[in-house]
N, C-alpha and C positions, 0 to 999 in steps of 0.2 A: 684718509677719511674724506678729505676735500674732493678727491677724484671720484670717490664712490657716490657722492651726492651731487655731482655736476649735472647740468642740464642734459648734456649729451648722454651721460651714462644712464640718467633716468629714462631717456627716450629709448636707448638701445636695450635696456634691461626690462622695459615694460612688456606686459603680456601681448600675445598676438592680437587680441581684440582691441586693446588700447592703442597699439601701433596702427591697426587698421583705421581706427577712429581718427587718430592724428593725421594719417595720410589723407583721409577724406577732407579734414579741416584745412590741411595745407593746400589741397587742390582747390577748395572753395575760396581760400584766401588769394591764391594766384589768379583765379578767374575774376574775382571782384576787383583786384588791383588793375587787371587788364581793362576792365570796363571803366574803372575810375579814370585811368589815363586817357582812354579813348574819348570819354565824354568831356573831360576837361579840355582836350584839344579841339573837339568838335564844337563845343559851345563857344569857346573863345573865337574860333573861326567864323561861326555864325554871327556873333555880335560885331566882329570887324567888318564882314561883308555887308551886314545890314546897315551899318553906319555909312559905308561908302555908297551903297545903293540909294539911301535916302538923300544923301548930298546931291547925287546926280538927278534923282527924281524931282526934288524940290528946287533944283538949281536952274531951272528954266529950259531944260532939254525937252524936246517934243517926245511924245510917247513912242513913236516909231523908232527913234534913235535909242531910247532906253531899252526897248524890246530887242533891238539888234545887238546891243552890247552884252546882253545876258549870256549868250553862249560863250563869249570870250572871257568875261570877267567874273561871272557868277554861274558856272555851269550847273551847280546843284545846291543852290542856297535857298532857304525857306522863303524869305521875304520876296526876292525876285521871282521865285516860282509862283507865289500867290499873285503877284502883279501880272505875270505872264498868262496865268489861267484866266484871270478876269479880262485882260485886254484882248486876248485871242477870242474869247466868247463875244466881246463887243464887236470886233472886226467881223466875226462870222455872221452875227446878226445883221450888220450893215450890208454885207454882201448878199445875204439871203433875202433881205427885204427888197433889194433892187430887182431880184428875179421873180418875186412872188407877184402874181397878178393882183390887180386892185380888187378889194373886197374879200379876199381869201383870209381865213383865220389860221394863225400859226400858234401852235402850242409851245409853251416854255420860252417864249421870247420876252423881249423887254428887260427891264431892270431886274425882274425876278430871276430870269435865266442867268444873268451876270452874278447875282447874289448867290445862287446855287453853285456856280462855278467857283466863286471865292470860298464858299463854305467847304466844298469838297476838297479844294487845294489846301485849305487850312487843316482839315482833318488828316490829310495825307502827311503833311509836314509834321504835325504833332505826333503822329504815329511813329515817324522816323526818329524824331528827337527823343521820344520817351522809350525807344527800344532798348532793352537790356537793363533798364532801371529796376525792373522787378527782380532781377538777379541779386542786386544789392539789398533790396528789401528782404528777400528770402534768406540770404546769408546772414544778415543782421538779426533776423528773428529766430533762425533755426540753429546757427552755429553754437550758441551757448548750451542748448539742450543736447546737441550731439556730443559736445565735450563733456557735459554732465553724465551722459550715458557711459562714456568711457571711464569717467571717475567712479561711478557707482560699480561698474563691472570690476575695476581694479581693486576697489575696497573689498568687494565680495571675495576676490581671489586672495587678498591679504588676510582676511579673516579665516579663510579655508586653510591657508598655510599655518596660521596660529593654532588652529584646531589640530592640524597634523603634527606640528612640532611641539605643541604644548608649551611654547615659549611666549610669554606675554610681556616681556621687557620692552621698553621704548626703543632700544637699539634694534630689536627684531621687527618691531611694527613700523618704525619710521620709514625705512626704504620703500616698503610696499605702498604705504599711504602717499608718499611723495611721488612715486611713479603714477599713482592713480590721479593725483591732483594736476599733473602736467597736462592731462587731456583737457581739463577745465581751462587751464591757461591758454592752450591752443585755441579753444572755442572763443574765448574773449578777444584774443589777438585777431582772429578772423572777423568777429562780429563788430567790434567797436569802430574800425575804419569804415566798414561797409555802412553802418548806420549814419555816421557823420557825413559820408559822401552822398548817401541817398537824400538826406535832408538838404544838403547844399545844392545838389543837382535838381531836386524838386523845386526849390526856390528859384533857381536859374530858369527852369522850364516855365514857371508861372510868369516870370518877367518877359521871356521871349514870346510867350503866348499873348500877353497883354500888348506887346508892341505889334505883333502881327494882326491882332484884332483891331487895334486902333488904325493901322495903315489900311486894312481892308475896308473899314468903315469910311475913312476919308477918301479912298480911291473910288468907292462906290458912289459917294456924293458927287465926285467930279464927273464920272461917267453918266450919272443920272441926268445931268443937265444936257448932255448931248443926246441921250436916248430919247428924251422927251421932245426934242426938236423935230 
């Protein structure tokens, strides 16, 4: 009796529709766990590199040295990329102003051009950091309903079997109902970690975005003093 109602036997004896639903939910769960591990590792690396970069930036190093260290120490890190975009635009404007004849008008120059470069870099980094988070939200919101569909289908099949066999005893009904409910369990197992991870990573993303916005604002203030000269 214990073998007949084990989890594995409920899965193997479930109908084809319920098994297909469970296969979908298992695939969604594996995908969400892959995203969770990837985001956890990526966000941890971003925070570590941001702290190291800020120590170097505010530690008295000149901007050219900071820029030169980025390819070696921070090849693809959000905060250094924002600095790189703003400082390269600042350098480009200085070089361009030296070649422009006196009295000519330049569009997009000055501090506004640097601000646009910082904003564009910020948007690119936020897009990269938030990539695949929608998968976690989708799994968290849809997996319970997918599992419920499998449960409803399994219960319908169980009642059809009751009608065919005309046996309404608990011993005859229980296995079919248990096989149907296992789909709901699969849906919850897939959804709950995805929801928790989505809320956690969304909070981390807001923290990282705040740090990047604060740095961009402070960096823009530094460059503005030199642009005005």
